[in-house]
Backbone bond lengths (Angstrom), bond angles and torsions (degrees), N, CA, C in turn:
res aa  C-N    CA-C-N  psi(-1)  N-CA   C-N-CA  omega(-1)  CA-C   N-CA-C  phi
1 X - - - 1.461 - - 1.526 108.51 -
2 X 1.390 115.67 141.13 1.459 121.05 179.69 1.512 108.66 -116.56
3 X 1.336 117.36 131.05 1.473 122.41 -179.90 1.519 109.07 -135.27
4 X 1.354 115.38 118.27 1.472 121.12 178.22 1.513 111.73 54.26
5 X 1.329 115.13 40.70 1.452 119.92 177.09 1.507 115.14 75.77
6 X 1.311 115.96 6.94 1.468 119.85 -179.59 1.515 108.99 -112.49
7 X 1.288 116.10 128.19 1.452 120.60 178.50 1.516 109.25 -79.79
8 X 1.312 115.82 128.36 1.462 120.76 178.19 1.524 107.69 -106.73
9 X 1.295 116.35 119.57 1.462 121.76 -176.41 1.513 109.41 -106.28
10 X 1.302 116.89 135.39 1.467 121.72 177.24 1.514 108.86 -58.94
11 X 1.324 117.44 125.25 1.470 120.79 -177.77 1.515 112.54 -71.12
12 X 1.310 119.41 -16.21 1.448 122.35 179.20 1.531 109.79 -132.33
13 X 1.338 116.39 68.86 1.460 119.09 -179.00 1.518 111.29 -61.36
14 X 1.302 114.80 147.89 1.454 119.52 -178.62 1.535 111.25 -63.89
15 X 1.314 114.73 138.33 1.468 119.47 176.49 1.518 115.02 77.17
16 X 1.366 117.52 7.34 1.470 119.31 -178.28 1.518 111.23 -61.00
17 X 1.328 117.85 -46.72 1.460 120.97 -178.73 1.522 111.29 -59.68
18 X 1.340 116.36 -39.14 1.455 119.81 -178.35 1.523 111.61 -68.81
19 X 1.356 116.72 -27.05 1.464 119.93 -176.62 1.524 112.37 -85.87
20 X 1.318 117.52 -18.61 1.467 119.98 -178.94 1.525 111.15 -73.45
21 X 1.326 114.58 147.15 1.458 120.89 176.75 1.530 109.09 -63.28
22 X 1.346 119.17 133.57 1.475 121.55 179.19 1.518 113.41 -55.65
23 X 1.350 117.19 -33.17 1.465 119.70 179.72 1.529 110.55 -67.65
24 X 1.346 116.43 -36.33 1.463 119.36 177.94 1.525 110.45 -67.47
25 X 1.315 116.13 -40.59 1.456 120.11 177.99 1.512 111.52 -60.76
26 X 1.338 115.76 -40.08 1.464 119.82 -179.46 1.525 110.69 -62.71
27 X 1.347 116.18 -38.18 1.468 119.76 -179.94 1.524 112.33 -72.42
28 X 1.361 116.40 -25.54 1.459 120.30 -178.25 1.522 113.69 -87.22
29 X 1.333 116.65 -4.05 1.456 118.59 -179.18 1.528 110.33 -59.64
30 X 1.333 119.29 129.53 1.466 121.48 -177.84 1.514 113.52 -69.97
31 X 1.327 117.36 -24.71 1.459 120.92 -176.00 1.513 109.78 -131.80
32 X 1.341 116.41 135.71 1.453 121.18 174.62 1.509 108.66 -100.50
33 X 1.309 116.92 126.32 1.444 121.02 -178.83 1.522 110.31 -61.29
34 X 1.341 116.39 143.27 1.468 120.67 -177.28 1.516 111.34 -60.04
35 X 1.345 117.89 -33.78 1.457 120.39 -179.56 1.515 113.06 -64.20
36 X 1.354 116.46 -27.48 1.453 120.66 179.66 1.529 111.05 -78.12
37 X 1.323 118.30 -12.34 1.452 122.73 -178.55 1.527 112.23 -94.47
38 X 1.313 117.47 -0.48 1.460 121.38 -177.02 1.519 110.22 -116.49
39 X 1.339 115.79 122.92 1.459 121.51 175.81 1.522 109.18 -86.14
40 X 1.300 116.05 141.02 1.457 120.50 -178.75 1.523 110.75 -69.02
41 X 1.319 116.70 150.14 1.463 123.43 175.77 1.525 108.17 -131.03
42 X 1.343 118.65 163.12 1.456 119.44 176.83 1.523 112.26 -53.95
43 X 1.319 116.72 147.26 1.463 122.28 -176.55 1.524 111.70 -54.35
44 X 1.332 117.58 -36.33 1.461 121.59 -178.63 1.529 112.27 -63.53
45 X 1.337 117.09 -29.23 1.467 120.89 -175.10 1.524 113.59 -92.78
46 X 1.314 118.46 -12.79 1.463 120.90 -175.43 1.530 113.98 -57.72
47 X 1.346 119.65 -37.32 1.477 118.32 178.78 1.528 113.98 -62.83
48 X 1.348 117.66 -15.73 1.457 121.26 -177.67 1.525 112.90 -86.71
49 X 1.343 116.50 -11.02 1.461 120.95 -176.70 1.527 110.33 -109.18
50 X 1.329 117.55 135.30 1.472 120.75 -178.31 1.518 114.01 -53.86
51 X 1.343 118.40 -38.64 1.459 121.84 -179.57 1.530 112.28 -107.81
52 X 1.333 115.82 17.39 1.458 119.68 178.27 1.505 114.48 71.90
53 X 1.329 117.51 16.27 1.453 121.25 -179.92 1.517 111.63 -168.25
54 X 1.312 115.58 -179.47 1.460 122.74 -175.84 1.530 109.31 -88.50
55 X 1.302 116.61 113.28 1.457 121.64 -176.36 1.527 110.73 -75.80
56 X 1.332 116.24 128.27 1.469 120.24 176.45 1.525 110.19 -63.22
57 X 1.342 115.09 141.42 1.453 120.72 -179.88 1.516 114.53 87.88
58 X 1.332 116.67 -3.11 1.463 120.43 -178.38 1.524 111.82 -85.49
59 X 1.339 114.59 161.77 1.461 123.20 168.31 1.523 107.27 -108.71
60 X 1.327 116.62 120.80 1.466 122.39 -176.43 1.521 108.70 -124.13
61 X 1.328 116.54 131.78 1.448 121.06 179.25 1.519 112.15 -111.92
62 X 1.330 116.03 154.56 1.467 121.94 174.01 1.522 107.76 -128.53
63 X 1.334 116.40 138.94 1.458 120.29 -178.92 1.517 109.84 -146.16
64 X 1.337 115.22 160.74 1.456 120.98 -179.36 1.516 111.14 96.61
65 X 1.326 116.16 160.46 1.466 121.43 178.10 1.526 108.92 -64.43
66 X 1.320 117.14 114.50 1.455 122.18 -175.11 1.517 112.39 109.57
67 X 1.330 116.86 -1.86 1.453 120.77 -177.54 1.522 112.98 -62.70
68 X 1.324 116.67 -41.82 1.469 119.21 -179.34 1.532 110.37 -67.35
69 X 1.323 116.77 -40.07 1.466 119.63 176.93 1.525 110.54 -62.55
70 X 1.332 116.32 -40.96 1.454 120.01 178.51 1.527 110.81 -61.54
71 X 1.329 116.68 -41.92 1.463 119.58 -179.25 1.520 111.45 -62.81
72 X 1.327 117.85 -39.02 1.456 120.23 -179.78 1.525 111.58 -72.29
73 X 1.340 116.77 -37.18 1.460 119.59 175.39 1.521 110.34 -62.59
74 X 1.326 116.46 -38.48 1.463 121.55 177.88 1.519 111.18 -67.02
75 X 1.325 116.46 -45.48 1.457 120.14 -175.65 1.520 112.88 -75.71
76 X 1.324 117.49 -27.64 1.453 119.32 176.43 1.513 111.39 -57.63
77 X 1.338 116.02 -38.03 1.463 121.47 177.98 1.527 110.82 -80.18
78 X 1.332 116.96 -40.80 1.463 120.89 -175.21 1.527 112.18 -66.51
79 X 1.321 116.97 -39.88 1.458 120.34 -176.54 1.519 112.61 -81.68
80 X 1.327 116.37 -30.16 1.457 119.79 178.84 1.520 112.17 60.45
81 X 1.331 116.16 -142.00 1.462 121.16 -176.61 1.520 112.69 -91.56
82 X 1.332 118.01 -14.87 1.456 120.44 -172.03 1.525 114.43 -113.56
83 X 1.350 118.06 -20.58 1.459 119.93 -174.54 1.519 113.03 -74.13
84 X 1.331 114.76 156.23 1.468 122.16 179.69 1.529 109.93 -114.56
85 X 1.340 114.51 142.92 1.458 122.79 179.15 1.519 109.52 -125.39
86 X 1.335 116.53 138.52 1.461 121.97 172.56 1.521 108.62 -122.29
87 X 1.324 116.89 136.54 1.460 122.80 177.84 1.525 106.93 -117.66
88 X 1.323 117.11 122.27 1.463 121.57 -172.15 1.525 110.77 -122.52
89 X 1.346 115.27 129.82 1.452 120.99 172.39 1.510 115.52 69.13
90 X 1.339 117.19 31.65 1.471 120.98 179.81 1.533 108.26 -130.77
91 X 1.337 119.20 79.00 1.466 121.41 -177.23 1.523 113.99 -60.05
92 X 1.352 117.63 -28.60 1.464 120.81 -177.39 1.523 112.95 -85.71
93 X 1.316 117.48 3.85 1.464 120.15 -178.40 1.527 109.81 -65.88
94 X 1.341 116.03 133.45 1.461 122.30 -176.25 1.524 109.95 -99.46
95 X 1.325 116.75 102.34 1.464 120.63 -177.06 1.526 111.27 -69.27
96 X 1.348 117.38 -30.13 1.470 119.55 178.88 1.523 110.61 -65.41
97 X 1.330 116.72 -41.04 1.465 120.54 177.10 1.524 110.42 -65.03
98 X 1.327 116.89 -38.37 1.465 120.25 177.76 1.523 110.70 -61.34
99 X 1.331 116.42 -41.95 1.466 120.59 178.07 1.522 110.85 -62.94
100 X 1.332 116.69 -34.38 1.455 120.52 178.43 1.517 113.05 -64.75
101 X 1.337 116.53 -23.97 1.463 120.99 177.76 1.528 112.43 -94.85
102 X 1.324 116.98 8.57 1.462 120.58 173.64 1.510 116.06 100.86
103 X 1.329 118.69 4.08 1.466 120.93 178.44 1.523 109.06 -79.41
104 X 1.307 117.54 129.29 1.458 122.30 -179.21 1.525 110.10 -77.99
105 X 1.336 116.70 120.61 1.459 120.54 -178.55 1.517 112.21 -70.85
106 X 1.338 117.33 -25.51 1.465 119.11 179.14 1.520 112.27 -78.01
107 X 1.327 116.81 -0.70 1.457 121.24 175.36 1.533 110.33 -127.11
108 X 1.335 114.27 34.30 1.462 121.17 179.20 1.525 109.58 -125.88
109 X 1.333 115.73 133.49 1.460 122.41 174.96 1.522 108.08 -111.29
110 X 1.327 116.87 132.91 1.470 121.44 -178.80 1.519 108.95 -122.04
111 X 1.329 115.88 121.39 1.464 122.12 174.47 1.518 106.22 -115.77
112 X 1.328 116.69 96.55 1.462 119.96 -173.89 1.523 112.05 -65.10
113 X 1.323 116.86 -44.20 1.461 120.29 -177.57 1.526 109.30 -138.27
114 X 1.334 118.01 98.92 1.466 119.88 -178.95 1.518 113.69 -71.01
115 X 1.331 116.95 -9.66 1.457 120.24 179.28 1.512 112.40 97.08
116 X 1.328 117.19 153.22 1.471 121.57 -178.18 1.523 111.88 -59.54
117 X 1.333 114.91 127.83 1.442 119.75 176.05 1.515 115.66 74.49
118 X 1.337 118.05 5.07 1.459 120.13 -175.49 1.518 113.18 -113.69
119 X 1.326 117.48 -6.22 1.458 118.56 -171.99 1.534 112.06 -63.47
120 X 1.339 117.57 -38.00 1.467 120.18 179.91 1.522 111.00 -65.19
121 X 1.333 117.37 -39.75 1.464 121.19 178.12 1.513 110.68 -65.25
122 X 1.337 116.77 -40.10 1.460 120.93 179.09 1.526 110.48 -63.65
123 X 1.331 117.50 -45.48 1.466 120.99 -179.60 1.527 110.44 -65.25
124 X 1.326 117.21 -42.71 1.460 120.38 179.25 1.519 111.31 -60.16
125 X 1.327 116.87 -38.51 1.466 121.02 178.55 1.521 111.05 -69.35
126 X 1.326 116.88 -41.59 1.465 120.48 -179.39 1.528 111.33 -66.04
127 X 1.328 117.36 -29.18 1.469 120.11 179.62 1.526 111.64 -59.21
128 X 1.317 117.18 -23.25 1.459 121.11 -179.89 1.523 112.05 -81.35
129 X 1.342 117.12 -9.63 1.467 119.44 -172.07 1.519 115.05 -125.04
130 X 1.342 118.25 -22.21 1.460 119.93 -174.62 1.526 110.40 -122.89
131 X 1.325 115.65 166.01 1.465 121.52 -179.26 1.524 112.56 -84.62
132 X 1.343 116.31 -34.29 1.464 120.92 -176.41 1.526 109.05 -137.68
133 X 1.329 116.80 136.60 1.464 122.65 172.20 1.523 107.68 -120.21
134 X 1.330 116.82 119.69 1.462 122.40 177.19 1.526 108.01 -105.84
135 X 1.332 116.78 136.09 1.456 118.71 -175.34 1.521 110.81 -156.58
136 X 1.336 115.00 163.75 1.466 123.35 174.38 1.518 106.47 -147.82
137 X 1.337 118.13 96.62 1.473 121.35 -171.44 1.523 114.87 -59.07
138 X 1.336 118.25 -35.48 1.455 119.53 -177.33 1.521 112.49 78.41
139 X 1.321 116.85 7.99 1.454 121.92 179.05 1.523 107.68 -154.46
140 X 1.318 116.35 162.75 1.457 120.69 179.55 1.529 110.03 -68.80
141 X 1.323 116.22 130.90 1.459 121.51 -179.12 1.522 109.49 -85.99
142 X 1.322 117.07 134.38 1.451 121.40 178.44 1.527 111.59 -72.76
143 X 1.322 115.65 153.30 1.462 120.25 -179.11 1.517 111.13 -61.01
144 X 1.308 117.69 -38.25 1.463 121.34 179.99 1.527 111.31 -62.05
145 X 1.331 116.47 -46.05 1.467 120.41 178.54 1.527 110.78 -65.43
146 X 1.339 116.27 -39.02 1.462 120.30 179.97 1.526 110.75 -61.67
147 X 1.316 117.16 -45.75 1.465 120.44 -179.82 1.520 111.13 -66.00
148 X 1.301 116.12 -39.52 1.465 120.85 -179.73 1.521 111.29 -63.53
149 X 1.328 116.35 -47.01 1.465 120.13 -178.17 1.524 111.68 -70.30
150 X 1.327 116.85 -38.24 1.463 120.13 178.29 1.531 110.52 -61.72
151 X 1.340 115.91 -44.89 1.465 120.06 179.66 1.519 111.28 -65.30
152 X 1.333 117.37 -41.05 1.465 120.61 -179.58 1.527 111.19 -66.23
153 X 1.330 116.56 -41.28 1.463 120.03 179.81 1.526 111.10 -63.53
154 X 1.320 117.06 -42.36 1.469 120.13 179.40 1.520 111.30 -67.39
155 X 1.328 115.71 -38.86 1.461 120.40 179.89 1.522 111.62 -64.12
156 X 1.334 116.46 -41.15 1.457 121.65 -176.02 1.531 113.32 -93.02
157 X 1.328 117.39 -8.42 1.457 120.04 -177.81 1.510 113.02 71.87
158 X 1.330 116.43 30.76 1.463 122.15 -179.28 1.522 110.16 -96.57
159 X 1.328 116.96 138.21 1.462 121.96 177.21 1.524 108.92 -89.59
160 X 1.325 117.16 129.87 1.461 122.72 174.58 1.524 108.43 -99.90
161 X 1.329 116.38 120.18 1.459 121.38 179.84 1.522 108.76 -107.38
162 X 1.330 116.07 115.85 1.464 122.16 -179.68 1.525 108.54 -89.11
163 X 1.309 116.92 107.37 1.462 120.42 -179.29 1.521 112.00 -75.78
164 X 1.327 117.35 -6.90 1.468 120.80 174.95 1.520 111.33 -103.10
165 X 1.338 116.69 14.60 1.455 120.62 179.07 1.511 114.60 73.92
166 X 1.326 116.72 10.07 1.461 120.19 -177.79 1.510 113.68 83.19
167 X 1.349 117.36 14.75 1.465 120.80 -176.89 1.522 112.41 -64.69
168 X 1.333 117.85 -26.81 1.462 120.72 -178.00 1.530 112.38 -97.13
169 X 1.333 117.15 0.93 1.471 121.96 -178.12 1.523 108.96 -85.40
170 X 1.325 119.25 134.56 1.469 120.51 -175.75 1.525 115.14 -75.16
171 X 1.334 117.97 -9.56 1.464 120.62 178.85 1.522 109.42 -135.23
172 X 1.320 116.38 167.63 1.465 120.82 -179.36 1.528 110.24 -65.51
173 X 1.327 117.10 138.51 1.451 120.82 177.47 1.524 108.98 -92.35
174 X 1.320 116.23 169.49 1.459 120.18 -172.65 1.519 113.14 -65.62
175 X 1.332 116.96 -41.94 1.464 120.20 -175.12 1.516 110.05 -152.95
176 X 1.320 117.02 135.21 1.462 121.85 175.50 1.519 109.34 -124.02
177 X 1.327 116.45 127.20 1.459 122.49 176.52 1.517 108.76 -100.15
178 X 1.328 116.16 121.16 1.467 121.75 -178.44 1.518 110.11 -107.88
179 X 1.338 115.90 131.79 1.459 121.85 -178.63 1.524 109.37 -107.65
180 X 1.316 116.26 127.08 1.457 122.24 177.84 1.520 108.67 -120.13
181 X 1.330 117.22 118.45 1.463 121.04 -179.37 1.524 110.24 -75.08
182 X 1.333 116.20 126.14 1.459 121.63 178.08 1.522 111.50 -94.03
183 X 1.322 116.45 -43.30 1.465 119.45 176.74 1.526 109.65 -172.71
184 X 1.339 113.76 161.76 1.461 122.24 171.44 1.522 108.50 -108.99
185 X 1.320 116.95 148.92 1.461 122.78 173.56 1.520 110.26 -114.34
186 X 1.322 115.70 148.35 1.456 120.91 175.67 1.509 114.55 117.04
187 X 1.340 117.26 -17.06 1.464 121.10 -179.19 1.525 110.10 -82.16
188 X 1.335 114.90 137.29 1.460 119.85 174.17 1.519 109.99 -104.25
189 X 1.322 117.63 -155.84 1.461 122.56 179.40 1.523 108.64 -84.03
190 X 1.350 116.11 79.48 1.457 120.99 -179.30 1.506 114.05 84.06
191 X 1.329 118.31 13.37 1.468 120.12 179.89 1.523 108.29 -153.90
192 X 1.310 116.53 173.07 1.454 121.11 175.83 1.515 112.86 111.15
193 X 1.319 116.14 178.76 1.454 123.48 179.97 1.533 109.96 -120.28
194 X 1.318 115.72 142.15 1.458 119.58 172.89 1.523 108.19 -70.56
195 X 1.324 116.84 125.43 1.454 120.60 -176.00 1.525 113.36 -109.89
196 X 1.316 116.59 -41.18 1.457 119.12 -178.52 1.523 109.38 -158.18
197 X 1.337 115.07 158.52 1.458 120.93 -176.56 1.523 109.22 -127.97
198 X 1.307 116.58 128.23 1.464 122.14 176.97 1.524 108.46 -91.93
199 X 1.325 116.49 124.51 1.463 120.98 -178.48 1.522 110.25 -128.39
200 X 1.311 114.61 161.72 1.460 122.26 172.22 1.522 107.37 -117.84
201 X 1.323 117.08 127.22 1.464 121.85 -177.70 1.525 108.95 -114.45
202 X 1.323 115.98 127.96 1.462 121.20 179.16 1.518 109.45 -124.73
203 X 1.328 116.17 158.78 1.464 121.84 -178.95 1.522 109.78 -118.79
204 X 1.332 115.89 141.62 1.457 121.98 176.62 1.524 108.40 -146.38
205 X 1.330 116.48 164.25 1.463 119.40 179.84 1.512 111.22 134.71
206 X 1.320 115.70 179.90 1.462 120.22 -175.12 1.518 113.10 -81.21
207 X 1.342 118.27 -2.12 1.460 121.00 -179.85 1.527 111.56 -117.91
208 X 1.316 117.97 23.81 1.460 121.26 -172.87 1.515 112.88 -105.45
209 X 1.314 118.10 24.68 1.460 120.20 -178.00 1.510 113.14 -58.22
210 X 1.360 116.45 -33.45 1.462 119.88 -178.09 1.515 112.50 -106.89
211 X 1.336 117.26 6.85 1.455 119.99 -178.49 1.518 110.78 -69.92
212 X 1.333 115.70 150.79 1.445 120.24 -175.96 1.512 113.34 -90.01
213 X 1.338 115.39 -169.68 1.459 122.24 179.34 1.523 109.81 -73.80
214 X 1.355 118.01 167.15 1.462 120.54 177.33 1.525 111.54 -55.21
215 X 1.327 115.06 146.70 1.462 121.73 -177.37 1.524 108.95 -117.59
216 X 1.328 116.71 130.90 1.466 121.13 177.12 1.520 109.56 -94.35
217 X 1.345 115.25 140.06 1.460 121.01 -178.30 1.525 109.19 -159.51
218 X 1.333 115.38 167.26 1.460 120.94 174.90 1.521 108.24 -92.09
219 X 1.329 117.22 127.59 1.458 122.63 179.73 1.521 109.77 -146.71
220 X 1.344 118.75 91.52 1.462 125.40 0.52 1.516 111.60 -88.13
221 X 1.362 115.34 168.11 1.453 119.34 172.32 1.525 108.37 -90.47
222 X 1.320 117.78 -170.06 1.467 120.68 -176.66 1.523 112.51 -64.00
223 X 1.355 117.36 -19.38 1.462 121.36 179.17 1.525 111.82 -92.22
224 X 1.330 116.77 -2.58 1.452 120.21 -178.21 1.504 113.66 84.77
225 X 1.339 117.46 15.24 1.461 122.11 -178.41 1.519 109.75 -120.89
226 X 1.339 116.13 -174.41 1.459 121.76 174.93 1.516 108.22 -82.07
227 X 1.335 117.33 129.26 1.455 120.41 -175.98 1.511 112.75 -136.50
228 X 1.333 115.37 151.74 1.462 121.11 178.90 1.518 110.51 -75.53
229 X 1.327 116.02 142.74 1.467 122.06 176.00 1.518 107.95 -106.97
230 X 1.321 117.24 120.03 1.458 120.36 178.09 1.516 109.71 -71.41
231 X 1.317 116.78 162.59 1.458 121.03 -178.33 1.520 111.11 -62.10
232 X 1.336 116.91 -33.90 1.472 120.28 179.43 1.515 109.92 -68.09
233 X 1.350 117.10 -45.70 1.459 120.50 -179.16 1.522 110.78 -62.93
234 X 1.316 116.87 -38.60 1.457 120.77 -175.20 1.514 112.77 -70.86
235 X 1.346 118.11 -23.13 1.455 120.24 -175.63 1.522 113.29 -101.33
236 X 1.334 118.18 -8.60 1.465 120.96 179.24 1.515 109.77 -68.16
237 X 1.325 117.12 131.89 1.457 121.19 178.62 1.518 109.78 -70.48
238 X 1.332 118.79 134.87 1.458 121.33 179.66 1.524 110.69 -64.10
239 X 1.323 115.50 135.18 1.463 121.06 -177.17 1.516 110.93 -94.47
240 X 1.322 118.15 47.86 1.456 122.45 177.76 1.517 108.23 -135.15
241 X 1.322 116.63 156.92 1.448 121.10 -178.25 1.525 110.48 -71.75
242 X 1.303 116.54 154.84 1.457 120.76 -177.86 1.526 111.49 -61.95
243 X 1.350 117.44 -33.08 1.457 119.42 -179.99 1.515 110.76 -65.93
244 X 1.334 117.27 -35.55 1.458 120.56 177.33 1.519 109.58 -66.73
245 X 1.330 116.31 -43.20 1.464 120.22 -179.47 1.526 110.75 -60.84
246 X 1.343 116.67 -39.43 1.459 119.91 178.77 1.517 110.95 -63.38
247 X 1.326 116.72 -41.88 1.459 120.29 -179.69 1.513 111.32 -66.17
248 X 1.330 117.23 -39.19 1.455 120.89 -177.96 1.514 111.68 -66.65
249 X 1.340 118.38 -28.33 1.458 121.05 -178.73 1.516 111.97 -60.29
250 X 1.341 117.78 -20.44 1.461 120.45 -179.25 1.515 112.45 -86.40
251 X 1.349 117.58 1.40 1.457 120.19 179.21 1.516 110.23 -62.63
252 X 1.326 116.69 134.13 1.453 120.98 -176.09 1.514 110.25 -77.40
253 X 1.310 116.86 144.11 1.454 124.04 176.88 1.522 109.66 -56.17
254 X 1.341 119.30 128.66 1.463 120.84 -179.64 1.513 113.33 -53.74
255 X 1.323 118.89 -35.04 1.454 120.42 -177.99 1.520 112.56 -77.21
256 X 1.339 116.96 -7.02 1.456 119.73 179.67 1.521 112.15 -113.10
257 X 1.318 117.91 3.82 1.452 121.57 -177.44 1.508 110.46 -152.54
258 X 1.357 118.26 146.85 1.460 120.53 178.37 1.515 113.31 -64.52
259 X 1.353 118.87 -17.91 1.466 120.27 -178.86 1.512 109.45 -74.88
260 X 1.299 118.14 132.23 1.461 122.25 -179.26 1.514 110.63 -90.00
261 X 1.362 114.40 168.53 1.457 119.29 -179.69 1.508 111.93 -68.86
262 X 1.332 118.73 -15.20 1.451 121.15 -179.31 1.510 112.95 -94.14
263 X 1.331 117.93 11.22 1.453 120.85 -178.39 1.523 111.04 -67.68
264 X 1.346 116.93 151.72 1.455 122.51 179.06 1.510 110.21 -64.45
265 X 1.322 116.96 134.99 1.457 120.93 -178.50 1.523 108.70 -131.39
266 X 1.328 116.66 126.74 1.466 121.14 177.53 1.511 107.99 -117.00
267 X 1.339 114.72 163.35 1.463 118.99 -172.32 1.517 109.67 -150.77
268 X 1.318 115.50 137.97 1.453 120.58 174.26 1.512 108.32 -101.67
269 X 1.334 116.92 162.84 1.457 121.22 -176.71 1.516 111.87 -67.84
270 X 1.348 117.73 -23.66 1.461 120.48 -178.94 1.529 108.72 -128.46
271 X 1.314 117.12 72.32 1.465 119.42 -177.78 1.515 111.62 -68.67
272 X 1.344 114.13 151.69 1.452 118.10 175.70 1.515 110.22 -71.02
273 X 1.321 116.78 157.64 1.462 120.79 -179.26 1.521 108.89 -62.88
274 X 1.328 117.42 121.39 1.458 119.47 -177.73 1.506 111.99 -73.10
275 X 1.348 114.57 149.66 1.450 120.02 175.46 1.514 108.95 -80.57
276 X 1.330 119.47 127.57 1.468 121.13 -178.50 1.516 111.03 -57.83
277 X 1.303 116.03 138.02 1.455 122.22 178.84 1.517 108.09 -107.48
278 X 1.317 116.70 129.06 1.459 120.68 -175.04 1.515 111.52 -73.35
279 X 1.342 118.04 -43.17 1.464 119.28 -174.28 1.518 110.55 -95.23
């Protein structure tokens, strides 16, 4: 219809919705379902998360010996076949170990050294392109950078994984997963191979109101993956001497070192005091 030289167009023409591209419609949806905001995690880890999965836009930390391996086991499931991961400022990160936990290397970006004063800009830029950014700044993060990255991650639905447990973050992060080694299996009396490690994983943070009790699991199990620990396995007393157990505690996390959990391990009766390993 034309009125006074002005064309009046029906604001809701028939069939408009059917003619629009489905991808455009998805972007125009006023509400995103809560289920679409949660990334899946391995079944063993679901009791540790308030919504049974990894919430998009959250900051999640991992700490303790085995923390990096736990993060890769978690992300291998969360990212699946289509998700993208970026690792920033972690030169010692072991991509082969990450692949062993199911992370696709062809969908991983690694920035070993973003340069002085540029790491926050690099992470903020990556938040626009990937699902998860894992990082360890190695220095205290400024409040301005923290607020900027937190806002960008929430806006883009990107998960920030603190490989240092959030120790350099100026405020509390949403969730921290702590790994406590209970014992290793496979060591004999001064001989043998490390085969699997029994750990207890607990959750803490400002978003853990519905999180469950600590969960025991094998990390890694005999296959080099994340495995369930039965009640019988978890309660069996380790058949190794205490001095051996002390020495094994210094074993480096597979995801933080090229040495695998199946590496040859020898032990003397009077080992030197091991240096504590953070990851």
